[in-house]
N, C-alpha and C positions, 0 to 999 in steps of 0.2 A: 209380572212372573209369579208363580203360586206355586207349593209344592202340592202333590195330591195326595199325600199323607201328612206327614206334620211338617215339611219345609214350607215356610210363607214368604215366598222372596218376590219382590216388585221391582223395575228397573222404568223409570218415568225420565219420558225427553217428549218436548213438546216443542210444538213449530210456533213462534211467537210472532202475533202478529204485528204491522209497522207501517208506517206511515210512506218512508219513501226507504228506506234500507234497515235491515233485519238490527232488530233492538239485541242491546247487551244482556243476556241472561246469565252469564258466568255467577257462581257464586253459590251461597249454601242456601237452599229451600227447605222448607218442614211441612210438613201438611198431612192430608189424610187420604184415601181410599174409601168407596162406595160402592159395594158391590150392587150388579141391578137386583139380586138376588138376595133378596131381606133374610133370608136363612143365613145367607154368608156374614164372616164377621167384615167389622170396620176394622182398620189398622192405619198407625203411623206411617209416614214414610218422610224420608231426609234423603234431599240430592245434592248432592257438589258439583256441580257443571263448569265445564272450562269449554272457550269457544273460541274459533280462531275462522274469521270471513263469516259466513255461513254453516259452517260445521261445527256439530256439537259433539262434546264427549263427555266422559265421568263416570261418576260409579254412583249407586240410589242402594237405599239400604231399608228394611223393613221389617217389622214386629208386630206382635199383640203389644197389648197396654203394660202388660206385666213383663215384659220382656223385650228394652227396648233394645232398636238397631240391632236385630239380625242379622239375616245374611247380606253378601255384599254383591252388585253385578256390574259387568260393566255397559254403558252406555253407547250409542253412536246414532247420528242422525243429521238430518239437513234442513236447516232454517228455510220457508219460504214465506212469498208475500201473506200466505193466512196464517198457517198450520205448519208444522215440523211432522212428518212423518218419523215413525223411530223404532228402531229395534232394538233387544237385549241378549247378551251373552252371559259365558261367562268369558274366564281371563284370556280365553283361545279361540275367541269367535266362534264357539261352538251353540247352538239352541236346541242341543238334542242330549239330554243330560236328565238320569233316570230319576224321576218323582219331582222334577221341577219344568212350570212352564214359565217359559219366557213370554214378555209381553212386547204390544206392539201397539200406540197409539197418536191421539195428537193434543196438542196444550194450546191454549188463547193469551196470548201475554197483556196483563192490565199495568200498564206503568203508573198508577196512580195509587193504587194501592199494594203494587209490588204483588200481582198475584198469578199463580199459572192453573189455569185451569182447565180441564178438557175430561175425554174419555180414554179407555186402555181395552184393547180386545187379547187374550190369549193365543199365542203361535199355536196352534195345534198340529200335531203329525198322527198322530194315531199309533203313535207308540211310546213316548216317554211322556208327552202332555196330550190329554184327552179331555181335559178342562173346559168349556166353551163359555165361562162366566165371564162377561164382561162387566165393565163398570165405570165410576165417574173419578176424578182427580183433581184435590185442590189443595195447593201449594200459596205458600209465602213467603217471602223477602225480607229481611230486616233492611230501611235502607234510611240513609238519614236525609229527611225532605227539606229542612231547613238550611241554614249557613251552618256552618261549622267553624268561622272565624267572624270574633267579637271583638270591638273597643272594649277594653277594660274599663269600671265604670260603671257600663251600658247594660240594660237588661240581656240576658240571656234568654230565649224563649226557642225550646230544642223539639221537633217533631219528628218522629218517625213511621215507618210503614209496619205490619206485622201483627199479631195476633193475641191477647192476652200478655202484651210485654214489661217486662223487669227491668230496672235500673239497676245496676251495684257498681259498687266502688271499686273492684277487681275480680281479677281471673277467677279467683276460687269461689265468689257467688258469695260470701260470707256476710256482707251486707247490703242488705236492701237498703236503696235511695228510693225508688220513688217507683210505682206500677203503674201502667198506660201509656199510651202514645205521643204524650204532652208532657214535658218535664221542665222548669224553669228555674234552675241550679244558681245560686250566687258563690260566683268564683272569681277569683283574682289573679288566676294564672291559669296557663292551659294545661288541661283536665285531660283525663280519658275516661270514659264510662265502659261497662261492660253490658251489653242487653242481650234478652231473651226473649223466646216467644214459647205459648205455652198452647197444645193443640190436643186434643182427644186425652188430656190429663198425662201429657208427656212435654217437661222443658226444655227447649235447643239447648247446645252448647251455646255460651258466649260470644256474641262478636263486639270487638271494640271499636270504638269513634273516639275518634280525638276532639276535643274543641281547643281551637287555637283561642288564647285572648291577646289583641296587639296592643302594645302601647310604645310608642317613639320612647327609646333610649338616645339621650343625647347628652352632652357636657357641654359648659359654657368657660371662657375663658373671657378674663377683664382686665383691659387697660384702664386703670384710674385717672382721676385728672390732677391736676398741678399748675402752681404760676397764676391762680384766678383764671385758668383757661376750661372752656368748655368742649374738652377732648377727649373724652371718656368715650371709649368703646366695650360691647358687646361680641361675640362670634361663638357661634353656635358648632358644634363640633359632633358630627354622627357619621357613621358609618351608613352603605346602601341608603341614601337619604335624596333617593331621584325622586322628582315633583313633590317633594315637602314643601309647605310654608311656613310662615314664622310670625310673632306677633308679639307687642312690646305692650304691657299692662294693659290688657283689652284691647289694644288697637287694631285697625285691618291690617290681613294678611301681608306678606310679603315675600315673593319665591330667592331673596336674597338672605343670610344666615347671620348676616352681619347688621348691626346698629352702629352707627357713629354719632358723633358729634353730643357727646351725651351729658349733661351735668351730674353733679354728685347727688346720690340719693338710692333709695331703695326702690327695685324693678320686679315684675313677674314677667318671665319670658314664656310663652305659651309655643309648642311647636306640632302640628298637625302632620301626618303622614298621606300617602298616597291614597291610604284605605277612607282619612277620616278620622282616624285614632287622634285624640290630644293628650299631649303631656304637659306642664307646667315645672317650673324652678325658680326661686327666689333669686335675683340676683344684687348685691351692693354695688356703688360706685362711691369711694371715698378719694380726698382731695389732700395731696402732702405739699409739704417745701421743697425749694429747689436745692440742688445739692450745693455746697461750698470747695475751696481749692484750700484746704490751709496749707500744704508746703508741694516743694518739687524737688526733689534730690536729683544733681547733676553729679554727671561722671564724663567728662570733658574725652572726647576721639584723643587718640596718640599714634605713632608710627604711622601718620598719614594715610590711617584708614578711616572708614566708615564704622568706627565700633563705640559712638560714643551710647549713654545712656542719659533716660530720664525716669524717673522714677515719681508717679503722682499719689498725693496723700488726702483722698476727698472724703468729706461725710455727707451727710443730711440727703434729702432729694429722698424720690421712692424707689428701691432696687429695685431691678439693678442696672447699676450704673454700667454706661460705657463713656472709651475716651478716645479722643480725636488728636490729632497737628497737624492736620491739613485741612482747617477751617470748616471741620464739619463733615468733609467728602467721604470718609470712613471710618467709621469707627469701632474698635475694639473690646474685648470684655477685660483685657489685662489692662493693669495701670501702668506697667512698666513699658517705656518703649525701649529696645538695643538698635545696635547695627546704624547710627545716625552719625550722621557727618557734620562738622563746625555748621553753625547757623544760629540763628533766633528762630525760636519757635512758639506759638500759641496754642496753646493747651486747652483742650475746650471736655467738658464733661457733661455730659448727657444722663438723665433720669430716666424711669421707663414712661413718666408724663409726660416727656419731650422739655422739661426744664433745662437749662444751661448755663452754665458760668464759665468764663476765659481768664485765662492768664499766661502772660510772658515769661519763657526761661530760654536762658542762653547757652549755646556750647563753644566754648575757647578753642580756635584752632593749636594743634601740637606743635611742638616742638622736633622737626624730623631729622630722623640718624640716614649721612650721604658720606660715599668713601670719595672722599676729595682726589686722590693720587693712586698709582699701581703702577711700580717698576714690575716689567718681567724680563727675563734673560731665557733668550733661548734653548734649546738642549745643544748638544756638540756629540760627537761622534755614534748620531742614531739611538743614543742610550736616552734612559728617562732621568735626566738629571736637569731639567726646566727649574726654574727659579722666579717666587713671583715674591717682591716686598710690598704690601702697604703703606705709602707714605703718610695718609692723613686720613683720619674718619672723623665726622661732626655727629656727636650723639651722646645720650646718658651713660658716662663711665663707669665701670668698667664694660668695655667693648671686646667681644669675645670673634674668633672669626672660624670659618670653617671650609673646604672645598670640596666639591663632587659628593656631598654629601657624608661626608668625613666627621668625624668626633669636631666638637668646638675646642678652641685650645684661645691663650692667651697671646701667644707669640705672633706677630702681625709677618711671619716668614713661610712660605710653604716651599722644600724643596723637593729634589726627586720626582719632578713632573714629567709627564709624560708629553710628546706635542700633539697640540691641537687644542680642542677647544674646552674650557674648564667653567665651572660654575662657579663663582667668589659668594659665601653668605657671611655678613656680620653681623650680630645681634647686641643690643645694649640692655642697659641694665635694667630696665621698664618692659623688655621684650619684642621691642621693634628690632625688625628686620628689613633686611636690603640684599637685593642680589646683584650682583654684575656675570657677565660672561665676558670671560677673557682669552686670547690664543697664544699658545706658546710655542716659538717658531721651531719647524722642523730641521732636522739634520742628519748627514748620511753618513755609514760607518761599514766597515766590513761584514761580511756576512757567512754564517757558518751552516751549511747545509744538512748535507746527510755523511753519517761517520758509518763504513761496515766494518766490523768486529768479527775478528779470526780467534776462536777460543784457545787459552795455552791448554797440552796435553799435559796434565798434572803434575806441575814440577818440573817440566822438560824447557821452558820458556823458548816457546815456540806460538806464542801467542802475534797478533797483529791489527793493525791500523790503516784502513785508506780511509781518505778522506775526499768530496768531490772537488772539481778542480775548481780552485781559485780564479779569484778577476784577475787582470792584472795589479802589477805592484803592489801585492801580498804576499804572506811569509807566513809558515805554519810552524809551532814548539809546540811538544806534551808533555814540556817541564817549565814553561815560561819564563826561560832563559835562553834557551839556544834555536834559534830560528833557522829556519829552511825553504826553500820551493818545493822540495819535492813534497810530494803528499802520500808518500807511504812510511810504515814503520814496522818493522820486522823484528825478529827475536826477542819480543815482551814475555816477562811472566805477567802472573795475573794479577790485577790490581785497577784500582784506578786513577785516572790520565788526566789533567787540565789540558783539553786540545783548544789551542789559541790562534786566533787569525789575526793579526795585525796588517795595516794599510798603511798607506805611505806618509801620512797624518798622525801616526804612531796611535791611530785610534785601537781600541784592542776588543774582541770579542770571544768570550771563553764557554765551554761546555765540557762541563765533565761526562766521561765513558768510563764504563765497566769493560776490563778484561777481562771474562771468566775464567774460571779453573775446570775442564773439563774430565774429573777424576772417575766416577761412575761408570762412564764407559770403557776403561781401562782392567775392569775387573771383570774375570770369564767364568760363568757357573753354568753348570749343565743343566740340562730342562729333564735329564730322568739318570737312575742308578739303580742297579741290582747288587743288594749287600748279600752275595750267594759266597764268596771268599774266593771267586776265579783270580784275583790278583787284578781284574781289569774292571774300573769304573764301579767298584764296590763301597763308596760313598757318596755324599755331596762337597764335591772337593774345589778349593776356589785358586784361578792363577791371573797373575798379575806382574807387570815388569820392574816395581820399586820394589825394594828388599820387604815390607812388612807395613802393615794398616794395625790401628790400634781398633778395639771392638769394644763399644760398651754394651751392648745387648743382641744376641742373637734365641729367634725367638722360632721353634715350630710348631703348627696349628692341623689339628685334623680337619674334615670338612663340615664337621658344626663349631668349628671354632676353638675348640676348646685347646688349650697349652699340652703338648707332649713331651716337649724337649726345650731346653732353654739354659742360655751359658750367659754371665756376664763380666766384663771386665776382664779382657785377654787381649794376647799380642798375635796376630794369623802373619805368617809368611807363607811363600809362592806355594802351592804345591799342598796345603793343609787341609785338613778334612775340618768339613764344618757341622758334619753329622754323618755316623752311622749306620742308619737308619734300624737303632735299637731302641724297643721301648719295653719298658721295667722286664731288662735283661733279654728280652726275646726279639727277633726280628718281627717290626711292623706291618702292621696289614699291606698287601699293595693296593696304591691307591694314589691321588691327588694330594699332596699337601702344601700349604700354603707356609710361607716362612716372612720376616722381619729379619733386617741385617744393619743395626744403627754404629756406623764406622765413622773414624777420623784416617784420612790421608796423611803422607808424609807430610804435605805442604800446609798442614793446619784444615783443611777444606772437609767438614762435616757431611754426611748423606744418610741416608734412611730408605733402603731398598725393600720393598714389598713386590716378591716374588714368587712364582710354584715350580714343584720341582715331583715328578712322577717316580714313587718308588715301586720296581718290578720285580716279580719273582721268576 
């Protein structure tokens, strides 16, 4: 693509030669175009190509040497067996742009020097592009041809493609390391180099290339020897160690990471990874003395429980020490053995080198807590009056007793028990516990089920009780003295009565029953009144059948809860007015008002009434 006036924009895309499939030409390319007309200028070109299968796209830039990388065009094309036919356009796919000539052409790919070389020709349309000058294209790409992975300590010889190559330490290109297509740096860790090429006095942007320095990373664990045994070992530990091999003191390599049966001394472990990279590490095997048992502290078991304890005091040997009491079948890191029954034990101490020492310890049998005899008295009359007496117990005194998870006591007697199964528990002074299930015999007695109550009408002695039908040979009383067969009681005043049923065996069952006094229902208060002085329903007036009631407080509230009328500590007679509807010397506004009446009736019953009344005009 070439501008007919001042714009010189070319888009280059070539068809890549391949042996069997299309080569991958994606990446950044930089080069020069040479017009067939020697009077035309030579330009630098840079292309950034993308490739999917045989389809190529991307962008291209072109300029003269004094204005690097000027205009940008879009590329499209197809990779064929020998060449690429291509065309360029603007970002909208158009080739008809004023003062701009877009090009088409073909390039040949050379994998040895990573070049794209070919020809181009303008897309002449007679309107926006009339320049028919064609030319040649020469482009190069920076590619690392040598390996990018090296073993640490081996020579690093790097080879790249490109023209007039420069090697930099950073993307800023502030420090030049080398020039030319070959570079042999001395590095001990993975490093990234930034490489450029220069054509027609223009240096390309840097291409980063990372060189991986490989070294097997590992650590070793050592098991030292002792007791005169060649029992040392070295284990190599590493991650991702597939196909690694191992050598000891320059000997043959092996696939196992473990070296066994080693005597004391200094060794060098060499590890070789799957890529052939090696690393060394010095290792030392030392010898130690066997452990000794200085003492074994014994805590005998007690209370017929496996709760004895052995505590071993050991010294010497090569840490860590482990301990066993089952002839070395199992070992533990703790020197204390708990929850042991009475028995003889062989304590064995084992150190890191396999050295061992044994010593015998004994746990004597304990004195047991036993309940020798228990006397049980069954219940009577179906009551909770069973009794248990412990008449003998063997154990470390003092002995305390409990039943059914209740608190412990020194007394050996439990009474007021229900019929059924109970759990008796005894504990002695050293904490031994024994449990025994006992059964308290059942008995029958009278049954008192439902009692119906009729409240008293506020001091009128007209309350009543009705008991559900009684069983045969039973009688009923409400004062504990006079018994009868009848189940109804009338003319009762308010109060609590002990309703008692007695059977033929003089067994009693009693239930306290309350006969309430229904005084509030005897008050009659209107739901509305009109304070208009017509002598009819002019006030909030109360009516009742008894002489008077005592009022502790009477309060009237408006609809927002504010107090508008309040009286305290007065006596109210039948037909008296509680409120005349006045507020601050005037008749209160019509509406609904809430009031609270706190009063006491002649029989001493107190109540608080919360009601509402409508004031009408």
